[in-house]
C-alpha positions in Angstrom: 12.9 -8.1 44.7 10.3 -10.4 43.3 8.5 -9.7 40.0 5.4 -8.4 41.8 7.4 -6.0 43.9 9.0 -4.5 40.8 5.6 -4.1 39.1 4.2 -2.3 42.2 7.2 0.0 42.3 6.8 0.9 38.7 3.1 1.7 39.3 4.2 4.3 41.8 6.8 5.7 39.5 4.6 6.0 36.4 1.4 7.2 38.0 2.5 9.8 40.5 -0.9 11.5 40.7 -2.8 8.3 41.3 -3.7 7.2 44.8 -3.2 3.5 45.6 -4.4 1.4 48.5 -3.2 -1.9 49.9 -6.7 -3.4 49.3 -6.7 -2.3 45.6 -3.2 -3.8 45.0 -4.1 -7.0 46.8 -7.1 -7.4 44.6 -5.2 -6.5 41.4 -2.5 -9.1 42.1 -4.8 -11.6 43.6 -2.9 -11.9 46.9 -3.5 -11.0 50.5 -3.0 -7.5 52.0 -0.3 -9.0 54.2 1.6 -10.1 51.1 1.4 -6.6 49.7 2.8 -5.2 52.9 5.7 -7.6 52.6 6.2 -6.5 49.0 6.4 -2.9 50.2 9.0 -3.9 52.8 11.0 -5.5 49.9 10.6 -2.3 47.8 12.0 -0.2 50.7 14.9 -2.5 51.2 15.7 -2.0 47.5 15.4 1.8 47.7 17.6 2.1 50.8 21.1 1.7 49.1 20.3 4.4 46.5 19.2 6.8 49.2 15.6 7.0 47.9 12.9 7.7 50.5 10.8 4.7 51.5 7.2 4.1 50.4 4.8 4.4 53.3 1.1 4.1 53.9 -1.3 5.6 56.4 -3.7 3.9 58.9 -6.3 3.4 56.1 -3.9 1.6 53.9 -3.4 4.4 51.4 0.1 4.8 50.1 2.0 8.1 50.6 4.3 9.0 47.7 7.5 10.8 48.9 7.8 14.3 47.4 11.5 13.7 46.8 11.0 10.5 44.7 13.6 10.6 41.9 11.8 8.4 39.3 14.7 8.5 36.7 17.2 7.4 39.4 15.0 4.6 40.6 14.3 3.4 37.0 18.0 3.3 36.3 18.5 1.2 39.4 15.8 -1.2 38.3 17.4 -1.6 34.9 20.8 -2.4 36.4 19.5 -5.0 38.9 21.3 -8.3 39.4 19.9 -11.7 40.4 20.8 -10.6 43.9 18.4 -7.7 43.7 15.8 -9.3 41.5 14.5 -12.8 42.5 14.0 -14.7 39.3 11.0 -16.9 39.0 11.4 -20.6 38.5 10.6 -20.1 34.7 13.2 -17.4 34.5 15.8 -19.4 36.3 15.2 -22.2 33.9 15.9 -20.0 30.9 19.1 -18.7 32.6 20.2 -22.3 33.2 19.6 -23.4 29.6 21.5 -20.4 28.2 24.4 -21.2 30.6 24.5 -24.8 29.5 24.4 -23.8 25.8 27.3 -21.3 26.2 29.5 -23.8 28.1 31.7 -26.3 26.4 31.9 -28.7 29.3 29.9 -29.1 32.6 28.1 -26.5 34.7 28.5 -26.8 38.4 25.2 -26.7 40.3 26.9 -24.9 43.1 28.2 -22.2 40.8 24.8 -21.7 39.2 23.2 -21.5 42.7 25.8 -18.7 43.6 25.1 -16.8 40.3 21.4 -16.9 40.9 21.6 -16.3 44.7 19.5 -19.4 45.5 20.3 -22.7 47.3 21.8 -25.7 45.6 18.6 -27.6 46.4 16.6 -25.0 44.4 18.9 -25.6 41.4 18.5 -29.4 41.7 14.7 -28.8 41.6 15.1 -26.6 38.5 17.0 -29.4 36.7 14.0 -31.7 37.2 11.9 -29.2 35.3 14.7 -28.9 32.7 14.1 -32.3 31.3 10.5 -31.6 30.5 11.4 -28.2 28.9 14.0 -29.7 26.6 11.9 -32.8 25.8 10.8 -31.4 22.4 14.4 -31.0 21.3 17.0 -33.7 20.4 19.0 -33.1 23.5 20.8 -35.4 25.9 21.2 -34.1 29.4 24.4 -35.5 31.0 24.8 -35.5 34.8 28.1 -36.2 36.6 28.1 -36.1 40.4 31.6 -34.6 40.5 31.4 -32.2 37.5 27.7 -31.1 37.3 25.4 -30.9 34.3 26.0 -30.7 30.5 24.0 -30.7 27.4 24.9 -32.9 24.5 23.3 -31.8 21.2 24.1 -30.6 17.7 24.7 -27.0 16.7 21.4 -27.2 14.8 19.5 -28.0 18.0 21.3 -25.2 19.9 20.0 -22.7 17.3 16.5 -24.2 17.7 16.7 -23.8 21.5 18.0 -20.3 21.3 15.2 -19.3 18.9 12.6 -20.8 21.2 14.1 -19.0 24.2 14.1 -15.7 22.4 10.4 -16.0 21.6 9.7 -16.6 25.2 11.6 -13.6 26.6 10.4 -11.2 23.9 6.7 -11.9 23.9 5.8 -13.6 27.2 7.5 -11.6 30.0 6.4 -8.3 31.5 9.4 -7.0 33.6 9.8 -3.9 31.4 13.2 -4.9 30.1 15.2 -6.2 33.1 15.0 -9.9 32.5 15.0 -9.5 28.7 18.2 -7.5 28.7 19.7 -9.6 31.4 19.2 -12.9 29.5 20.2 -11.4 26.2 23.6 -10.4 27.7 23.9 -14.0 29.0 23.1 -15.2 25.5 26.1 -13.1 24.3 23.9 -11.5 21.5 26.0 -9.6 19.0 23.4 -8.8 16.4 20.2 -7.3 17.6 16.8 -8.7 16.5 15.4 -5.3 15.3 18.4 -4.9 12.9 18.2 -8.4 11.6 14.4 -8.1 11.1 14.8 -4.8 9.2 17.4 -6.3 6.8 15.2 -9.3 6.2 12.3 -7.0 5.3 14.7 -5.1 3.0 15.6 -8.3 1.2 12.0 -9.4 0.9 11.0 -6.0 -0.6 13.9 -5.9 -3.1 13.2 -9.4 -4.3 9.4 -9.1 -4.2 9.0 -12.0 -1.8 5.8 -12.2 0.2 5.3 -14.1 3.5 2.6 -15.0 6.0 3.1 -12.5 8.9 3.7 -15.0 11.7 5.9 -17.3 9.5 8.1 -14.3 8.6 8.5 -13.5 12.3 9.4 -17.1 13.1 11.9 -17.1 10.2 13.4 -13.9 11.4 13.8 -15.3 14.9 15.5 -18.4 13.6 17.9 -16.4 11.4 18.6 -14.1 14.4 19.5 -17.1 16.5 21.7 -18.6 13.8 23.7 -15.4 13.2 24.3 -15.2 17.0 25.2 -18.9 17.2 28.1 -19.0 14.8 30.5 -20.2 17.5 28.6 -23.5 17.7 29.5 -24.5 14.1 32.7 -25.9 12.6 34.4 -23.5 10.2 34.0 -25.4 6.9 31.8 -25.8 3.8 31.9 -29.6 3.6 28.2 -30.0 4.1 26.9 -27.2 1.9 23.6 -27.9 0.1 23.9 -28.4 -3.6 21.2 -25.9 -4.4 20.5 -22.7 -2.4 16.9 -21.5 -2.8 15.5 -18.0 -2.3 15.3 -18.4 1.4 18.9 -19.6 1.6 19.9 -16.5 -0.5 18.1 -14.4 2.1 20.2 -15.9 4.9 23.4 -15.3 2.9 22.3 -11.7 2.2 21.8 -10.9 5.9 24.9 -12.8 7.0 27.0 -10.7 4.7 25.6 -7.4 6.0 26.4 -8.5 9.6 29.8 -9.9 8.6 28.9 -13.4 9.8 30.7 -16.2 7.9 28.2 -18.9 7.1 29.4 -22.5 7.0 28.1 -25.3 4.9 26.6 -26.9 8.0 24.7 -23.7 8.8 23.2 -23.5 5.3 22.3 -27.2 5.5 20.6 -26.7 8.9 18.7 -23.7 7.7 17.4 -25.5 4.6 16.2 -28.4 6.8 14.5 -25.9 9.1 12.6 -24.2 6.3 11.6 -27.6 4.8 10.5 -29.0 8.1 8.3 -25.9 8.7 7.1 -25.9 5.1 8.1 -22.3 4.7 8.1 -22.6 0.9 4.3 -22.7 1.2 4.2 -19.3 2.9 6.5 -17.4 0.4 5.6 -16.3 -3.1 7.4 -14.0 -5.5 5.1 -11.3 -7.0 5.6 -8.0 -8.8 4.2 -5.3 -6.6 3.4 -3.0 -9.4 1.3 -5.6 -11.1 -0.4 -6.4 -7.8 -1.0 -2.7 -7.2 -2.7 -2.5 -10.6 -4.9 -5.5 -9.9 -6.0 -4.1 -6.6 -6.6 -0.6 -8.0 -8.6 -2.0 -10.9 -10.6 -4.0 -8.4 -11.3 -1.0 -6.2 -12.1 1.1 -9.3 -14.9 -1.4 -10.2 -16.3 -0.9 -6.7 -16.1 2.9 -7.0 -18.3 2.8 -10.1 -21.2 1.2 -8.2 -20.6 2.8 -4.8 -19.7 6.3 -6.2 -16.6 6.4 -3.9 -12.9 7.0 -4.4 -11.4 3.8 -2.9 -8.9 3.5 -5.7 -7.3 6.8 -4.5 -6.9 5.7 -0.9 -3.2 4.9 -0.4 -3.6 3.5 3.1 -6.3 1.1 1.9 -4.3 0.0 -1.2 -1.2 -0.6 1.0 -3.3 -2.5 3.5 -4.8 -4.7 0.9 -1.4 -5.3 -0.7 0.0 -6.5 2.6 -3.1 -8.5 3.3 -3.1 -10.3 -0.1 0.6 -10.8 -0.1 0.6 -12.3 3.4 -2.3 -14.5 2.5 -3.8 -13.6 5.9 -7.4 -13.8 6.9 -9.3 -13.2 10.2 -11.8 -16.0 9.8 -15.3 -14.9 11.1 -14.2 -11.9 13.0 -15.4 -8.5 11.8 -14.6 -4.9 12.4 -17.2 -3.2 14.5 -18.9 -0.4 12.5 -20.4 2.4 14.7 -24.0 3.1 13.8 -23.4 6.8 13.2 -20.6 5.8 10.7 -22.9 3.7 8.4 -22.7 5.9 5.4 -22.7 2.9 2.9 -24.7 -0.2 2.2 -22.7 -3.0 3.8 -24.6 -5.8 2.0 -24.1 -4.1 -1.3 -20.3 -3.8 -0.5 -20.2 -7.5 0.2 -21.9 -8.4 -3.0 -19.7 -6.1 -5.1 -16.5 -7.7 -3.5 -17.9 -11.1 -4.4 -18.8 -10.1 -8.0 -15.4 -8.5 -8.7 -13.1 -10.9 -6.9 -12.2 -12.5 -10.2 -10.1 -9.4 -11.0 -7.7 -10.4 -8.1 -8.1 -14.1 -8.7 -7.1 -13.9 -12.4 -3.9 -12.2 -11.3 -3.1 -14.4 -8.3 -4.0 -17.7 -10.1 -6.1 -19.0 -7.2 -9.6 -18.5 -5.9 -10.0 -16.3 -2.9 -11.6 -18.1 0.1 -14.8 -16.6 1.6 -12.7 -15.6 4.7 -10.3 -13.7 2.4 -13.2 -11.9 0.8 -14.6 -11.1 4.1 -11.3 -9.7 5.3 -11.1 -7.5 2.2 -14.6 -6.1 3.1 -13.3 -5.4 6.6 -10.4 -3.3 5.1 -12.7 -1.3 3.0 -15.1 -0.7 5.9 -12.2 0.6 7.9 -11.2 2.9 5.0 -14.7 4.2 4.6 -15.0 5.0 8.3 -11.6 6.6 8.4 -12.1 8.7 5.2 -15.4 10.1 6.5 -13.5 12.0 9.1 -10.2 12.2 7.4 -8.1 15.1 8.6 -4.6 15.6 10.0 -2.6 12.5 10.7 -2.9 11.3 14.3 0.4 10.9 16.2 0.9 7.8 18.2 3.8 6.3 20.2 4.5 2.6 20.4 5.7 1.1 23.7 7.3 -2.4 23.9 9.2 -4.6 26.4 12.8 -3.8 27.0 14.2 -5.6 23.9 12.4 -3.3 21.4 11.9 -6.2 19.0 8.1 -6.4 19.4 7.8 -2.6 19.2 9.6 -2.4 15.8 7.5 -5.3 14.5 4.3 -3.6 15.7 5.3 -0.4 14.0 5.5 -2.1 10.7 2.0 -3.5 11.1 0.5 -0.2 12.3 1.9 1.6 9.3 0.3 -0.9 7.0 -3.2 -0.6 8.5 -3.5 3.0 9.7 -2.5 6.4 8.4 -0.7 7.4 11.6 2.4 9.4 12.3 4.6 7.2 14.5 6.3 9.7 16.8 8.5 7.1 18.5 9.0 3.5 19.6 10.2 3.3 23.2 10.7 0.7 25.9 8.3 0.7 28.8 11.0 1.8 31.2 11.7 5.0 29.3 8.1 5.7 28.2 7.4 8.5 30.7 10.7 10.3 30.1 10.6 10.1 26.3 6.9 11.2 26.1 7.8 14.3 28.3 10.6 15.1 25.9 8.6 14.9 22.7 7.9 18.3 21.2 4.8 17.2 19.3 1.4 16.3 20.9 0.5 12.6 21.1 -3.0 11.4 20.4 -2.6 8.0 22.1 -0.1 5.3 23.0 -0.1 1.7 21.7 1.6 -0.7 24.1 2.3 -4.4 24.1 2.6 -4.5 27.9 0.3 -3.4 30.7 1.0 0.3 31.1 -0.9 3.3 32.6 0.2 6.8 31.9 -1.2 9.9 33.7 -1.3 12.2 30.7 -1.8 9.8 27.8 -4.4 7.3 26.7 -2.8 3.8 26.4 -4.3 1.1 24.2 -3.0 -2.4 25.1 -2.6 -4.5 21.9 -1.1 -7.8 20.9 2.4 -7.9 19.2 0.6 -9.5 16.2 -2.4 -7.2 15.5 -5.7 -9.1 15.7 -9.2 -8.0 14.7 -9.9 -6.9 18.3 -6.8 -4.7 18.3 -7.9 -3.1 15.0 -11.3 -2.5 16.4 -9.8 -0.9 19.5 -7.5 1.4 17.5 -10.2 2.3 15.0 -12.6 3.3 17.7 -10.1 5.6 19.5 -8.9 7.1 16.2 -12.4 8.0 15.2 -13.0 9.7 18.6 -9.9 11.7 18.1 -10.6 12.6 14.5 -14.2 13.8 14.7 -14.5 17.5 14.4 -10.8 18.1 13.6 -9.8 20.0 10.5 -6.5 20.2 8.7 -3.8 22.6 9.9 -3.9 24.7 6.7 -7.7 25.0 6.7 -7.6 26.0 10.4 -5.1 28.8 9.6 -7.3 29.9 6.6 -10.4 30.1 8.8 -8.6 32.0 11.5 -7.3 34.5 9.0 -10.7 35.1 7.5 -12.3 35.3 10.9 -9.8 38.0 11.9 -10.4 39.8 8.7 -14.2 39.6 9.3 -13.7 41.0 12.8 -11.6 43.9 11.4 -14.4 44.5 8.9 -17.0 44.6 11.6 -14.9 47.0 13.7 -14.4 49.3 10.7 -10.7 48.7 10.7 -10.8 47.6 7.0 -13.3 48.3 4.3 -15.6 45.7 2.7 -13.5 46.1 -0.5 -10.3 45.2 1.3 -12.0 42.1 2.9 -13.2 40.9 -0.5 -9.8 41.5 -2.0 -8.1 39.4 0.7 -10.5 36.5 0.3 -10.2 36.6 -3.5 -6.3 36.7 -3.2 -6.3 33.7 -1.0 -8.5 31.7 -3.4 -6.4 32.7 -6.4 -3.2 31.8 -4.5 -4.6 28.3 -3.8 -5.6 27.9 -7.4 -2.2 29.0 -8.7 -0.4 26.6 -6.3 -2.5 23.8 -7.6 -1.6 24.7 -11.2 2.1 25.0 -10.4 2.2 21.6 -8.7 3.3 18.9 -11.1 2.0 15.4 -10.4 4.0 12.1 -10.2 4.0 11.7 -14.0 6.4 14.6 -14.3 9.1 12.7 -12.5 9.5 10.1 -15.3 7.5 11.1 -18.4 9.2 13.5 -20.9 7.9 15.0 -24.1 10.4 12.8 -26.0 8.8 9.7 -24.6 5.3 10.5 -25.9 4.3 9.2 -29.4 1.0 9.7 -31.3 -0.1 7.2 -33.9 -3.1 7.6 -36.2 -4.0 4.0 -36.9 -6.0 1.3 -35.2 -3.7 -1.2 -33.3 -4.0 -4.4 -31.4 -2.7 -4.5 -27.9 0.5 -6.4 -28.7 1.6 -3.9 -31.3 0.7 -1.1 -28.9 2.9 -2.6 -26.2 5.8 -3.1 -28.7 5.6 0.5 -29.9 5.4 2.0 -26.3 8.1 -0.4 -25.2 10.4 0.6 -28.1 10.5 4.2 -26.9 12.1 2.9 -23.6 14.2 0.4 -25.5 15.7 3.0 -27.8 16.5 5.2 -24.8 18.3 2.4 -23.0 15.8 2.0 -20.1 15.0 -1.6 -20.9 16.1 -4.7 -22.9 14.0 -6.4 -25.6 13.2 -9.2 -23.2 11.3 -6.7 -21.0 8.8 -5.9 -23.9 8.3 -9.6 -24.5 7.5 -10.2 -20.9 5.0 -7.4 -20.8 3.1 -9.2 -23.6 3.5 -12.6 -21.9 1.9 -11.1 -18.7 -1.2 -10.1 -20.6 -1.4 -13.5 -22.3 -1.2 -15.2 -18.9 -3.2 -12.9 -16.7 -5.6 -11.2 -19.1 -6.2 -7.5 -19.7 -5.5 -6.5 -16.1 -3.2 -3.8 -17.5 -6.3 -1.7 -18.3 -6.2 0.5 -15.3 -8.8 3.1 -16.2 -11.4 4.1 -18.8 -9.5 4.0 -22.1 -6.1 3.8 -20.3 -3.6 0.8 -20.0 -0.3 0.4 -18.3 2.2 -2.3 -19.5 4.7 -3.5 -17.0 7.0 -6.4 -16.1 9.3 -7.5 -13.3 12.7 -5.8 -13.1 14.5 -9.1 -13.6 13.5 -9.1 -17.2 15.9 -6.4 -18.2 15.4 -3.0 -16.5 18.5 -0.8 -16.7 16.9 2.3 -15.2 13.4 3.6 -14.4 11.4 4.9 -17.3 7.9 5.7 -18.6 6.6 6.1 -22.1 3.2 6.8 -23.6 1.6 5.8 -26.9 -1.5 7.9 -27.8 -3.8 6.1 -30.3 -6.9 8.2 -31.2 -8.1 5.4 -33.5 -8.1 2.9 -30.6 -6.1 -0.1 -29.2 -8.1 -3.3 -29.3 -7.8 -6.1 -26.7 -9.0 -9.7 -27.3 -11.9 -9.2 -24.8 -14.9 -7.8 -26.7 -15.5 -4.2 -25.8 -12.1 -3.7 -24.1 -10.5 -0.8 -26.1 -8.1 1.9 -24.9 -6.5 5.0 -26.4 -3.5 5.5 -24.1 -0.9 2.8 -23.7 1.7 3.6 -21.0 4.8 1.4 -20.7 6.5 1.5 -17.3 9.8 0.1 -16.1 11.2 0.2 -12.6 14.4 -1.0 -10.9 12.4 -1.3 -7.6 14.3 1.3 -5.7 11.4 3.8 -5.6 7.7 3.5 -4.7 5.6 4.5 -7.7 2.2 4.0 -6.2 1.4 7.7 -6.7 2.4 7.5 -10.3 0.1 4.6 -10.9 -2.8 6.4 -9.2 -2.2 9.5 -11.4 -2.3 7.4 -14.5 -5.6 5.8 -13.3 -7.0 9.2 -12.5 -6.8 10.1 -16.3 -9.5 7.6 -17.1 -11.8 8.9 -14.3 -11.8 12.5 -15.5 -14.8 12.9 -17.9 -13.6 13.7 -21.4 -9.9 13.8 -20.5 -8.8 10.9 -22.8 -10.8 12.3 -25.7 -9.2 15.7 -25.1 -5.7 14.2 -25.1 -6.5 12.3 -28.3 -7.5 15.5 -30.0 -4.0 16.9 -29.4 -1.4 16.1 -32.1 1.5 17.8 -30.4 3.4 15.7 -27.8 4.4 18.8 -25.8 0.7 19.9 -25.4 -0.2 16.3 -24.2 2.7 16.4 -21.7 1.7 19.8 -20.3 -1.9 18.5 -19.9 -0.8 15.2 -18.2 1.5 16.6 -15.6 -1.1 18.9 -14.1 -3.9 16.3 -13.8 
């Protein structure tokens, strides 16, 4: 079958209640009605060997779907097609031929290629004319021998470049719902899947606090994926190993060890040349996430003071800004659309406040934010304000991707960073209907990177790399879903009280019993709130709280708070010194709330295990900046294995509670201070 025939058949399979006409399909595919009739004949020829009933149409050109259509059986047959069943396009044949040439040591016979693809030798000869243009950008020599066939002469490095280029094409630019992707990946002899390689690279970047531009990280992942699967092209020696292996080289080594791929010196040399040629060092920067969290939260706290909002408590917004700033990504002049009925804030005031407080982020990052970056930050905040106005239960979404799953997994990462969604599953287009039917939970809508129409679910078509238009689209539909919805607990509470009120109305229970039930429910909620300890309780102990009755400067305060962790073996003395150096270099960004500071440094400066200490100074801790004075100095150390964003937000919340710092300073007993802190 041709590509168009496959797409038509899948339309029938996935939209069983929809009525199609020949005229509609002809218009959709921009072909004649006669061509569509020929496609139907081709479909029926494909269905015949698997004993599936044929697709027919009436005198008006309306298709009649057979009642005994076994969609699962037909989908399975589509997935297992061969080039005999599926007629590859000229672009697809070209990819197949290139992969064949790369995997063959000697020559490839044109006749054998023609037999494998079920086309004539003349067709293959025509394809080879196109081959020269396709490979022109690579350092490749095409050798032709009348008696032997065609061969490629190129280095192992160029073979990796070609494989990476081909993978990008079959992952992002084809729409056959998996057949061609899977078919060509088998031909490539892929041993290590892209989603797994991508996940391990993300893991390495997170552990080592490396940040990347989104697209450059994807390109780097594709190249490493190609290199790990192209080990056979390299000589097994270390003779050409680079003298110095940088952080990107260490990343390659890390992933290679996980997948048990033995790197050679030549592979490391090629990888270094690739990263240098693409200037990837310009797109990667090491940063301590906790420090960046603090800078972002302090920035948002300043906005909160003027806007009377709670942006600094919005985890989704903070994570989105963290990703945004780390990736150095901006959307130029594009802007998120703000529905008129959602304008609950002064947009111009927001823009002015972002401009006025940008220096908080700039002092930490050591570079000035471009106007486009500031505009992008405004966009994130607008999305958060709209989302929070109607914040309720998480929306559940499903992600659909082409057959390789690579784009779906990558899209999942982006969606989680920008929206507070529950991802119920990531499926291929071919299995979408089946998997959605099997899901036990309700789905609010589907995000798909391929054209897809589902009878029972709303499908939003988005780009694999989310753009501003995609965010607008997702935001609009999430708002529609969220309006008027309340949380599951609140719904149960209302239902309970409604039933009790009905029982009261029907004289089943007395007014006194009704009042008692309502009061008990309120008391239960209050008691649960009291019993619930916050994130501070996980690390802070009574023994790690110290109260000093003297006026201190910030350096002495950090030393004293750090000594508590040092004496307990959490950190080394180098860690305390680095905490002080950070303030000297970046300023008083460690002030995370009114009268509250949090000293912290990167784990590489001597963190043995996670820890948190607190120095309470009722007389005050003075910073160099006039007027900057705190009473609580926390010192925090983390090995980086846990996410402590909630802990940071709890510490910041102390400064926002009116009179709370003064109340803590009035307590001389560490145990009383601890009990008060863990219930904030």
